[in-house]
N, C-alpha and C positions, 0 to 999 in steps of 0.2 A: 779654290777649291778646297775644305777641310779634306780631311785625309779619312778613311772609314774606320768606326770603332767598332770595337768585335760588341755583339749583341750576350746582354747579359739576362739570365735567367733568376728571376724571385719566384712568388706563388705559381706563379700558370707562365705564361708568356711575354714576352717584352717587343718591343722592336725601338728604334731608333731610330727618329729624323731630324738630319744634319739639318736647320732652319740659316740660310745667309741675307747678309742684305749687303751691296756697299753703300756709304756715304761719301759722295762728292760733292764738286764745289758746286753753286750755280746755274752750272750748263749743264747739259747734258740727258739720253733718253737712257727710259728703261727698259725689261724684258722681263718675263716670267714664264717658268714650262715648271712640269712637272713631267714625272716619273710613275713606273706602277713595277712594285718590287713584292714578293710573296713572301712569306716567312714562316720556317718549318715550327708547327709547335706541337702542343701533346696531344691526343686524340680527344680530349673530354673537352678543351677549350681552342679557341680558335680566334687567330688576330691577321687582318691584313690589310698594311697603312698603304692608300693607294697614292701617296705621292712623295714616297720617301724613294731614295736616303736622302734626296736635296732638295731643299724649295729653295727657291732664287727669288723675293721679296724686289718687286721692281724698286731700282734706285732713286735716293729723296736726296734732296736740297739739306745742311743743314735749318737744324728750327722746322724740318718739314714729318711729315706724318706717311707712312706708307703698310696698307693695307695686302693683303692679298686679295687674290680679288676672283678664285676662284674656291671651293674644296678641297680642302683635302678631306677625301673622304676613307672611311672607316670601316672595315665590316668585322666584326668581334660578336662573341656571344659562346655558350657551353650546349654540347648537346645532349646535357645531362640535367642542365636547368634553364627558368626562366628568369634568375636573376640573376646574370653575371656581370660585373663591373668593369668598363671602360676606364683606366686613367692615366694620368697625363703628371709627368713632373720634367723639371729640367736638372740638367747637369753638376749645376750649381746651386749654392743660397747665396755666393757673394755679388754673385749679377748674374742680367738678363744675358747680353751678348758681351762680346770681348773682339776684340782685332788680333794678328799675328801681333801687332806693335806693342799689348799691353793695355788698349784703350780699353772703354768700358763703355755700354751702354744700359742701366739699370733693370730688372723687373720692375713694371707699370706699377702702381699704387694702387690699380686700381682692383675692387673688389668687386667685381658684377657695374662697375660702372661704363665712364667712357675713357674711349686712351687717350691721355691728355700727356703722360709720359712713360718714356721706358719700353721695353719688351712685354707683349703678352698674348694671349690664346683668347680665343672666342668661339661659343659653339656656335654654327648658324645654322645649323638645322638636323632632324633628326628623323631617319628614313621607317618605315614597318618595323613591327618588333622592339623596337627602344621609345626608350623615356629621361629626359633628362634629369641630373642628381644634382649635385652640387653647384654645374651653371647652369642661368639661362636659356631658351634659347633665343638670339636678338637675331636681326640682321647683318651685324656684323660689320656696321662701318665705320670708322675714326668715330664720329659722333655719336652712334650709338653706344647704348649701356650693355653690357656683359662681358666688357673684357675682366682677365683674370691674370695673377700670377702665373706659376709652376715651378714655385720653390719646390727644392727638394723635401726643407720638412713642411711644408704643406701638401701630401699628394693630394690631387684635385677630379674627383672624383666624375669624368664627363659627363658619362651617359650611363645608361643603364638598361638591358635587358628583360621584356616584357613577353619573350617568348622561349623554348628553348629552339636552339639551332643561329641561325644567321640575323642578328640585328645592326643596324647601318648608324654609322654617324659622321656629319662633314664639318670641318673645326675651320677657322682660319685664322691666321696671325700677324699681328702689324706688331709696328717701332712707331716711337716717337724720336726725334735727335734733336741733343738738345741747340742750342747756337753756336756753344763753345767744342761739339763732339767734333775730334779731329778724322780728318778724310780716313778710310782703310776700310775694308772687309771684315765684316765683322759678324759673328756666326756662334749658334749656342746648340746643343745639343738638346732634343725634348726626349723624355721615352714614354712610350705609350706599353699600357700594363694589361692585361686581362687578368681577372679576378673571380672565381666561381668558387661558391658556399661549399 
């Protein structure tokens, strides 16, 4: 498990979610679980990431694919605006996930396509009061389109509110390990941010 990181404040509000995955030899069973952690934000905007601070992807074998099977539900919005934007980036432009030993799994090369390599995020659903933005809504299986990299240099607008108040979006995470990926526990921090005009 990765130690906690401090929350950083950007334009409005941010929450970090640490995504971890164990890459194992060809035997073993996986398990997934989530916890709910609220975050204090300025009164005009609000953000609650319902799957932080840690998300565990099921274990996968070398050359395999692992995708979270339930949504990371995010509530976001602004009390005084019907166009708050939910953004996501990861903690590095250099890799998607890294093990404590320094081995890396890169960000996916997909930009709205299938998850065929690396680490990515997918917008599985939007709830009442929200619409998709630069990410298309997808069923978020490894074979479906809709996977994106979350590099710092390409902050991804996940969804936008259509009402003043609370909107919701559900995202999923996935990773593909190559046949050469060393065994270990890989992690990355994902930054969620709400920006209101």
